[in-house]
ZAMAR-814550 format. One record per atom (N, C-alpha, C, O): atom name; x, y, z; residue in one letter; residue number from 1. Coordinates in steps of 0.001 Angstrom, whole numbers, plus 524288, in hexadecimal, padded with zeros to 5 digits. Layout:
# ZAMAR-814550
+-------+-------+-------+-------+---------+-----+
! atomo !     X !     Y !     Z ! residuo ! num !
+-------+-------+-------+-------+---------+-----+
!    CA !     X !     Y !     Z !       A ! NUM !
...
+-------+-------+-------+-------+---------+-----+
***
This chain:
# ZAMAR-814550
+-------+-------+-------+-------+---------+-----+
! atomo !     X !     Y !     Z ! residuo ! num !
+-------+-------+-------+-------+---------+-----+
!     N ! D5BBC ! A2707 ! 1F565 !       M !   1 !
!    CA ! D60C6 ! A2954 ! 1F430 !       M !   1 !
!     C ! D64BB ! A274A ! 1F822 !       M !   1 !
!     O ! D6393 ! A26E2 ! 1FCC9 !       M !   1 !
!     N ! D694D ! A260A ! 1F64B !       T !   2 !
!    CA ! D6D41 ! A23AC ! 1F9A4 !       T !   2 !
!     C ! D7078 ! A27A8 ! 1FC9C !       T !   2 !
!     O ! D735C ! A2635 ! 2002B !       T !   2 !
!     N ! D700E ! A2CA4 ! 1FB3F !       G !   3 !
!    CA ! D732A ! A309A ! 1FDD3 !       G !   3 !
!     C ! D7856 ! A3191 ! 1FB19 !       G !   3 !
!     O ! D7B22 ! A3543 ! 1FC61 !       G !   3 !
!     N ! D7999 ! A2E44 ! 1F75D !       K !   4 !
!    CA ! D7E6A ! A2EE7 ! 1F453 !       K !   4 !
!     C ! D7D19 ! A31C1 ! 1EF3D !       K !   4 !
!     O ! D79BB ! A2FF1 ! 1EC51 !       K !   4 !
!     N ! D7FAD ! A3632 ! 1EE16 !       P !   5 !
!    CA ! D7E77 ! A38E8 ! 1E929 !       P !   5 !
!     C ! D8027 ! A3598 ! 1E481 !       P !   5 !
!     O ! D8437 ! A3306 ! 1E49C !       P !   5 !
!     N ! D7CF8 ! A35B7 ! 1E076 !       M !   6 !
!    CA ! D7E2F ! A32AE ! 1DBC2 !       M !   6 !
!     C ! D8210 ! A35B6 ! 1D865 !       M !   6 !
!     O ! D81AF ! A3A7A ! 1D7DE !       M !   6 !
!     N ! D85A8 ! A32FA ! 1D635 !       L !   7 !
!    CA ! D8950 ! A3554 ! 1D296 !       L !   7 !
!     C ! D86BD ! A35D7 ! 1CD42 !       L !   7 !
!     O ! D82EF ! A3321 ! 1CC1F !       L !   7 !
!     N ! D88C9 ! A394C ! 1C9FE !       A !   8 !
!    CA ! D8686 ! A3A1B ! 1C4D1 !       A !   8 !
!     C ! D8674 ! A350B ! 1C1AF !       A !   8 !
!     O ! D82D9 ! A3423 ! 1BEA1 !       A !   8 !
!     N ! D8A64 ! A31C0 ! 1C269 !       E !   9 !
!    CA ! D8AA7 ! A2CD3 ! 1BF7E !       E !   9 !
!     C ! D866D ! A290B ! 1C141 !       E !   9 !
!     O ! D84FC ! A2585 ! 1BE51 !       E !   9 !
!     N ! D846C ! A29B4 ! 1C5F7 !       E !  10 !
!    CA ! D8085 ! A2627 ! 1C810 !       E !  10 !
!     C ! D7AFD ! A27BD ! 1C68F !       E !  10 !
!     O ! D776C ! A2486 ! 1C6C6 !       E !  10 !
!     N ! D7A3A ! A2C9B ! 1C50E !       R !  11 !
!    CA ! D74FD ! A2E69 ! 1C3A6 !       R !  11 !
!     C ! D73D3 ! A2CD3 ! 1BE16 !       R !  11 !
!     O ! D7756 ! A2C6C ! 1BAD4 !       R !  11 !
!     N ! D6EE8 ! A2BEE ! 1BD0D !       D !  12 !
!    CA ! D6D47 ! A2A79 ! 1B7CF !       D !  12 !
!     C ! D6A42 ! A2F02 ! 1B55D !       D !  12 !
!     O ! D6583 ! A2EB6 ! 1B4A5 !       D !  12 !
!     N ! D6D0B ! A3327 ! 1B41D !       V !  13 !
!    CA ! D6AB5 ! A37BF ! 1B1B4 !       V !  13 !
!     C ! D6D3A ! A3862 ! 1AC5B !       V !  13 !
!     O ! D71EA ! A395C ! 1ABF1 !       V !  13 !
!     N ! D6A17 ! A37D3 ! 1A84E !       A !  14 !
!    CA ! D6C37 ! A37AB ! 1A2F9 !       A !  14 !
!     C ! D6F16 ! A3CA3 ! 1A17D !       A !  14 !
!     O ! D733F ! A3C54 ! 19F19 !       A !  14 !
!     N ! D6D01 ! A4147 ! 1A2D4 !       W !  15 !
!    CA ! D6F91 ! A4618 ! 1A11C !       W !  15 !
!     C ! D74C7 ! A46E8 ! 1A3C4 !       W !  15 !
!     O ! D7825 ! A498F ! 1A196 !       W !  15 !
!     N ! D7599 ! A44BC ! 1A862 !       E !  16 !
!    CA ! D7AB2 ! A451E ! 1AAEF !       E !  16 !
!     C ! D7E79 ! A4125 ! 1A8A5 !       E !  16 !
!     O ! D8318 ! A4248 ! 1A7F8 !       E !  16 !
!     N ! D7C88 ! A3C87 ! 1A775 !       A !  17 !
!    CA ! D7FE7 ! A3862 ! 1A574 !       A !  17 !
!     C ! D818F ! A396D ! 19FDB !       A !  17 !
!     O ! D85D6 ! A37E5 ! 19E48 !       A !  17 !
!     N ! D7E3A ! A3C06 ! 19CD0 !       D !  18 !
!    CA ! D7F51 ! A3CE7 ! 19743 !       D !  18 !
!     C ! D8137 ! A426D ! 19641 !       D !  18 !
!     O ! D7FCC ! A44B3 ! 19243 !       D !  18 !
!     N ! D8452 ! A44AA ! 199A8 !       G !  19 !
!    CA ! D8614 ! A4A0B ! 19919 !       G !  19 !
!     C ! D8974 ! A4B02 ! 1945A !       G !  19 !
!     O ! D89AC ! A4F72 ! 19282 !       G !  19 !
!     N ! D8C16 ! A471D ! 19248 !       G !  20 !
!    CA ! D8F85 ! A47D4 ! 18DD3 !       G !  20 !
!     C ! D8CCA ! A47E5 ! 1889B !       G !  20 !
!     O ! D8F52 ! A48B8 ! 1849A !       G !  20 !
!     N ! D87AB ! A470B ! 18884 !       E !  21 !
!    CA ! D84D7 ! A46B2 ! 18394 !       E !  21 !
!     C ! D81E7 ! A4BB8 ! 18253 !       E !  21 !
!     O ! D7D80 ! A4B7B ! 18069 !       E !  21 !
!     N ! D8433 ! A5034 ! 18357 !       R !  22 !
!    CA ! D81A7 ! A552F ! 18221 !       R !  22 !
!     C ! D81C1 ! A5606 ! 17C44 !       R !  22 !
!     O ! D853D ! A5427 ! 17987 !       R !  22 !
!     N ! D7DED ! A58D3 ! 17A6E !       L !  23 !
!    CA ! D7DB8 ! A5A03 ! 174DF !       L !  23 !
!     C ! D820A ! A5DE2 ! 17382 !       L !  23 !
!     O ! D8297 ! A61DE ! 17624 !       L !  23 !
!     N ! D851C ! A5CCC ! 16F74 !       P !  24 !
!    CA ! D8938 ! A6083 ! 16E03 !       P !  24 !
!     C ! D86D1 ! A659A ! 16C21 !       P !  24 !
!     O ! D82EA ! A65A2 ! 16951 !       P !  24 !
!     N ! D8936 ! A69E3 ! 16DBB !       G !  25 !
!    CA ! D8760 ! A6EFF ! 16C1D !       G !  25 !
!     C ! D82C3 ! A7103 ! 16F38 !       G !  25 !
!     O ! D8062 ! A74EB ! 16DBE !       G !  25 !
!     N ! D8177 ! A6E6F ! 17379 !       L !  26 !
!    CA ! D7CFE ! A7015 ! 17695 !       L !  26 !
!     C ! D7DD8 ! A7582 ! 178E6 !       L !  26 !
!     O ! D7A27 ! A7892 ! 17940 !       L !  26 !
!     N ! D82A6 ! A76BE ! 17A7C !       L !  27 !
!    CA ! D83C9 ! A7BD2 ! 17CBE !       L !  27 !
!     C ! D861A ! A7FAA ! 178D1 !       L !  27 !
!     O ! D872F ! A8423 ! 17A36 !       L !  27 !
!     N ! D86DD ! A7E10 ! 17411 !       A !  28 !
!    CA ! D893C ! A8179 ! 17021 !       A !  28 !
!     C ! D862C ! A8683 ! 16F3F !       A !  28 !
!     O ! D889E ! A8AA0 ! 16EC1 !       A !  28 !
!     N ! D80F2 ! A8671 ! 16F03 !       P !  29 !
!    CA ! D7E32 ! A8B6C ! 16E40 !       P !  29 !
!     C ! D7F39 ! A8F52 ! 172A5 !       P !  29 !
!     O ! D7F6F ! A9406 ! 171A8 !       P !  29 !
!     N ! D7FDB ! A8D80 ! 1776A !       L !  30 !
!    CA ! D8104 ! A9116 ! 17BB5 !       L !  30 !
!     C ! D866A ! A936E ! 17B1F !       L !  30 !
!     O ! D872A ! A9810 ! 17C29 !       L !  30 !
!     N ! D8A25 ! A9057 ! 1797C !       R !  31 !
!    CA ! D8F7A ! A9254 ! 178CE !       R !  31 !
!     C ! D8FB5 ! A9660 ! 1747A !       R !  31 !
!     O ! D92DA ! A9A01 ! 174BE !       R !  31 !
!     N ! D8C74 ! A95D3 ! 17084 !       N !  32 !
!    CA ! D8C8F ! A9979 ! 16C26 !       N !  32 !
!     C ! D8A09 ! A9EAE ! 16D75 !       N !  32 !
!     O ! D8AF2 ! AA285 ! 16AB7 !       N !  32 !
!     N ! D86E6 ! A9EEC ! 17190 !       K !  33 !
!    CA ! D8433 ! AA3BF ! 172E1 !       K !  33 !
!     C ! D868D ! AA687 ! 17799 !       K !  33 !
!     O ! D86B3 ! AAB55 ! 177BD !       K !  33 !
!     N ! D8859 ! AA3A1 ! 17B5F !       A !  34 !
!    CA ! D8A31 ! AA5FA ! 18039 !       A !  34 !
!     C ! D8FE3 ! AA7A8 ! 17FBA !       A !  34 !
!     O ! D931E ! AA4A8 ! 17DCE !       A !  34 !
!     N ! D912A ! AAC6A ! 1816F !       P !  35 !
!    CA ! D96A8 ! AAE16 ! 1814C !       P !  35 !
!     C ! D99CB ! AAB5B ! 18590 !       P !  35 !
!     O ! D97A0 ! AA972 ! 18968 !       P !  35 !
!     N ! D9EE5 ! AAB34 ! 184D0 !       I !  36 !
!    CA ! DA278 ! AA8CD ! 18894 !       I !  36 !
!     C ! DA5BA ! AAD24 ! 18AFE !       I !  36 !
!     O ! DA7CA ! AB07A ! 18836 !       I !  36 !
!     N ! DA632 ! AAD1B ! 19026 !       Y !  37 !
!    CA ! DA958 ! AB0EA ! 192F6 !       Y !  37 !
!     C ! DAE66 ! AAE4B ! 194B5 !       Y !  37 !
!     O ! DAE4F ! AA9EA ! 196B1 !       Y !  37 !
!     N ! DB2CC ! AB0F3 ! 193FA !       Y !  38 !
!    CA ! DB7CA ! AAEDA ! 195C5 !       Y !  38 !
!     C ! DBBA3 ! AB347 ! 196B2 !       Y !  38 !
!     O ! DBAA8 ! AB7C3 ! 19545 !       Y !  38 !
!     N ! DC005 ! AB1F2 ! 1991B !       R !  39 !
!    CA ! DC435 ! AB5B2 ! 19A1F !       R !  39 !
!     C ! DC945 ! AB37A ! 197F6 !       R !  39 !
!     O ! DCA19 ! AAEBD ! 197F7 !       R !  39 !
!     N ! DCC99 ! AB6E8 ! 19625 !       L !  40 !
!    CA ! DD1DB ! AB583 ! 19477 !       L !  40 !
!     C ! DD5B1 ! AB7EB ! 19858 !       L !  40 !
!     O ! DD434 ! ABB57 ! 19B61 !       L !  40 !
!     N ! DDA9A ! AB630 ! 1984B !       P !  41 !
!    CA ! DDE66 ! AB874 ! 19BF8 !       P !  41 !
!     C ! DDEFA ! ABE60 ! 19B85 !       P !  41 !
!     O ! DE02D ! AC0F6 ! 19F64 !       P !  41 !
!     N ! DDE28 ! AC08F ! 196DF !       D !  42 !
!    CA ! DDEC3 ! AC634 ! 19637 !       D !  42 !
!     C ! DD997 ! AC939 ! 19688 !       D !  42 !
!     O ! DD97D ! ACDE8 ! 1956F !       D !  42 !
!     N ! DD558 ! AC6A3 ! 19801 !       T !  43 !
!    CA ! DD056 ! AC949 ! 198A7 !       T !  43 !
!     C ! DD096 ! ACCC3 ! 19D7F !       T !  43 !
!     O ! DD23F ! ACAF9 ! 1A1A3 !       T !  43 !
!     N ! DCEF7 ! AD1B6 ! 19D0E !       P !  44 !
!    CA ! DCF2F ! AD536 ! 1A1A0 !       P !  44 !
!     C ! DCBFE ! AD314 ! 1A637 !       P !  44 !
!     O ! DC81B ! AD058 ! 1A577 !       P !  44 !
!     N ! DCDB0 ! AD45D ! 1AAEB !       D !  45 !
!    CA ! DCAE2 ! AD2AB ! 1AF9A !       D !  45 !
!     C ! DC544 ! AD492 ! 1AF80 !       D !  45 !
!     O ! DC43B ! AD90A ! 1AE0D !       D !  45 !
!     N ! DC1A6 ! AD139 ! 1B107 !       G !  46 !
!    CA ! DBC22 ! AD2A2 ! 1B13E !       G !  46 !
!     C ! DB95C ! AD260 ! 1AC05 !       G !  46 !
!     O ! DB4BC ! AD3AA ! 1ABB6 !       G !  46 !
!     N ! DBC0B ! AD0BF ! 1A7E8 !       H !  47 !
!    CA ! DB9B6 ! AD075 ! 1A2BA !       H !  47 !
!     C ! DB9B2 ! ACACD ! 1A0D0 !       H !  47 !
!     O ! DBCB6 ! AC78B ! 1A2AB !       H !  47 !
!     N ! DB63C ! AC9B7 ! 19D10 !       H !  48 !
!    CA ! DB5DD ! AC493 ! 19A9F !       H !  48 !
!     C ! DB557 ! AC54E ! 194C7 !       H !  48 !
!     O ! DB3C1 ! AC974 ! 192F0 !       H !  48 !
!     N ! DB6B0 ! AC141 ! 191E1 !       I !  49 !
!    CA ! DB5D5 ! AC13B ! 18C41 !       I !  49 !
!     C ! DB0DD ! ABE22 ! 18B4A !       I !  49 !
!     O ! DB042 ! AB9C5 ! 18D37 !       I !  49 !
!     N ! DAD56 ! AC06C ! 1884E !       K !  50 !
!    CA ! DA869 ! ABDE7 ! 186EE !       K !  50 !
!     C ! DA8B5 ! ABC96 ! 18126 !       K !  50 !
!     O ! DA929 ! AC011 ! 17DDD !       K !  50 !
!     N ! DA873 ! AB785 ! 17FE9 !       E !  51 !
!    CA ! DA8FF ! AB5E4 ! 17A71 !       E !  51 !
!     C ! DA404 ! AB331 ! 178A1 !       E !  51 !
!     O ! DA206 ! AAFA2 ! 17B2B !       E !  51 !
!     N ! DA210 ! AB500 ! 17424 !       Y !  52 !
!    CA ! D9D67 ! AB2BA ! 171BF !       Y !  52 !
!     C ! D9F04 ! AAE7D ! 16DE3 !       Y !  52 !
!     O ! DA38E ! AAE38 ! 16C53 !       Y !  52 !
!     N ! D9B54 ! AAB31 ! 16C5C !       A !  53 !
!    CA ! D9C65 ! AA70B ! 1689A !       A !  53 !
!     C ! D9E16 ! AA942 ! 1634E !       A !  53 !
!     O ! DA0E3 ! AA6A8 ! 16062 !       A !  53 !
!     N ! D9C6E ! AADF9 ! 16214 !       S !  54 !
!    CA ! D9DE0 ! AB06B ! 15D1F !       S !  54 !
!     C ! DA39C ! AB212 ! 15D03 !       S !  54 !
!     O ! DA5B8 ! AB350 ! 158DF !       S !  54 !
!     N ! DA621 ! AB214 ! 1619B !       G !  55 !
!    CA ! DAB97 ! AB3B0 ! 161E9 !       G !  55 !
!     C ! DAC4D ! AB924 ! 16428 !       G !  55 !
!     O ! DB0B2 ! ABAB1 ! 16558 !       G !  55 !
!     N ! DA812 ! ABC10 ! 164C3 !       L !  56 !
!    CA ! DA857 ! AC146 ! 16715 !       L !  56 !
!     C ! DAA1F ! AC0CD ! 16CC2 !       L !  56 !
!     O ! DA7FA ! ABDB8 ! 16FC4 !       L !  56 !
!     N ! DAE0B ! AC3DE ! 16E2C !       R !  57 !
!    CA ! DAFFD ! AC3E6 ! 17390 !       R !  57 !
!     C ! DAF7D ! AC964 ! 175BD !       R !  57 !
!     O ! DB0B7 ! ACD37 ! 17318 !       R !  57 !
!     N ! DADA6 ! AC9C1 ! 17AAA !       Q !  58 !
!    CA ! DACF9 ! ACEC5 ! 17D47 !       Q !  58 !
!     C ! DAFC4 ! ACE98 ! 18283 !       Q !  58 !
!     O ! DB01E ! ACA7E ! 18500 !       Q !  58 !
!     N ! DB1BC ! AD314 ! 18422 !       L !  59 !
!    CA ! DB3F1 ! AD39C ! 1895F !       L !  59 !
!     C ! DAF99 ! AD5CE ! 18CCB !       L !  59 !
!     O ! DAD94 ! ADA0B ! 18BC1 !       L !  59 !
!     N ! DAE28 ! AD2EA ! 190E3 !       V !  60 !
!    CA ! DA9D4 ! AD484 ! 1943D !       V !  60 !
!     C ! DAB82 ! AD47D ! 199F2 !       V !  60 !
!     O ! DAF5E ! AD204 ! 19B66 !       V !  60 !
!     N ! DA889 ! AD74A ! 19D20 !       R !  61 !
!    CA ! DA949 ! AD72A ! 1A2C4 !       R !  61 !
!     C ! DA3E4 ! AD6FF ! 1A53D !       R !  61 !
!     O ! DA001 ! AD871 ! 1A2CD !       R !  61 !
!     N ! DA3B5 ! AD53F ! 1AA09 !       F !  62 !
!    CA ! D9EC6 ! AD4D6 ! 1ACD8 !       F !  62 !
!     C ! D9EBC ! AD8B1 ! 1B153 !       F !  62 !
!     O ! DA263 ! AD8E3 ! 1B472 !       F !  62 !
!     N ! D9A97 ! ADBC0 ! 1B1A0 !       V !  63 !
!    CA ! D99B7 ! ADF59 ! 1B5F3 !       V !  63 !
!     C ! D94BF ! ADD6A ! 1B891 !       V !  63 !
!     O ! D9073 ! ADE48 ! 1B697 !       V !  63 !
!     N ! D9553 ! ADAD0 ! 1BCFB !       G !  64 !
!    CA ! D90E3 ! AD82C ! 1BF6A !       G !  64 !
!     C ! D8F42 ! AD3B1 ! 1BBEB !       G !  64 !
!     O ! D9268 ! AD03E ! 1BAC4 !       G !  64 !
!     N ! D8A69 ! AD3B2 ! 1BA38 !       V !  65 !
!    CA ! D888C ! ACFA7 ! 1B6A5 !       V !  65 !
!     C ! D8837 ! AD1A5 ! 1B10B !       V !  65 !
!     O ! D86AD ! ACEC5 ! 1AD84 !       V !  65 !
!     N ! D89AA ! AD68E ! 1B03E !       E !  66 !
!    CA ! D895B ! AD8E7 ! 1AB0E !       E !  66 !
!     C ! D8E77 ! AD825 ! 1A81C !       E !  66 !
!     O ! D92B4 ! AD8F9 ! 1AA3B !       E !  66 !
!     N ! D8E01 ! AD691 ! 1A33C !       E !  67 !
!    CA ! D9296 ! AD5E2 ! 19FDD !       E !  67 !
!     C ! D9365 ! ADADC ! 19CB0 !       E !  67 !
!     O ! D8FBB ! ADCDE ! 19A4F !       E !  67 !
!     N ! D982D ! ADCD6 ! 19CA9 !       Q !  68 !
!    CA ! D9971 ! AE17B ! 1999D !       Q !  68 !
!     C ! D9D8A ! AE00D ! 1958B !       Q !  68 !
!     O ! DA185 ! ADDAA ! 196CD !       Q !  68 !
!     N ! D9C8C ! AE185 ! 190AF !       V !  69 !
!    CA ! DA048 ! AE093 ! 18C7D !       V !  69 !
!     C ! DA448 ! AE4F1 ! 18C9B !       V !  69 !
!     O ! DA2E6 ! AE982 ! 18C02 !       V !  69 !
!     N ! DA942 ! AE399 ! 18D5F !       V !  70 !
!    CA ! DAD7B ! AE76A ! 18D98 !       V !  70 !
!     C ! DAF8E ! AE864 ! 18813 !       V !  70 !
!     O ! DB075 ! AECDC ! 1868C !       V !  70 !
!     N ! DB04B ! AE43A ! 18526 !       K !  71 !
!    CA ! DB21B ! AE4AD ! 17FBB !       K !  71 !
!     C ! DAED8 ! AE0F6 ! 17C78 !       K !  71 !
!     O ! DAE96 ! ADC4A ! 17D97 !       K !  71 !
!     N ! DAC53 ! AE310 ! 1785F !       Y !  72 !
!    CA ! DA895 ! ADFFF ! 1756A !       Y !  72 !
!     C ! DAB0B ! ADB94 ! 17245 !       Y !  72 !
!     O ! DA8EB ! AD743 ! 17231 !       Y !  72 !
!     N ! DAF68 ! ADC83 ! 16FB4 !       S !  73 !
!    CA ! DB1C1 ! AD889 ! 16C5F !       S !  73 !
!     C ! DB789 ! AD809 ! 16D7F !       S !  73 !
!     O ! DBA79 ! ADBD0 ! 16D09 !       S !  73 !
!     N ! DB92A ! AD357 ! 16EF9 !       L !  74 !
!    CA ! DBEB1 ! AD240 ! 16FDA !       L !  74 !
!     C ! DC0D5 ! ACF88 ! 16AFA !       L !  74 !
!     O ! DBE9B ! ACBAD ! 16927 !       L !  74 !
!     N ! DC510 ! AD184 ! 168ED !       T !  75 !
!    CA ! DC764 ! ACF00 ! 1645B !       T !  75 !
!     C ! DCCE6 ! ACD5F ! 16576 !       T !  75 !
!     O ! DCF7F ! ACB2E ! 1620F !       T !  75 !
+-------+-------+-------+-------+---------+-----+
***
């Protein structure tokens, strides 16, 4: 070893070099099952909106590691 770290371009590792050739839709099943958490400017402090792929939106808050649903359906 020369003591000089190799750059990614210098290594000959196929999975690193071919990163752009992922199968389309590989992560789609995860997106369809896992809810997405986000906040809007008018979301109350300490609360988040939890949205499912079906379109159901809930107002939730976290107490420690426990999630509590404050409002079941946001319309």
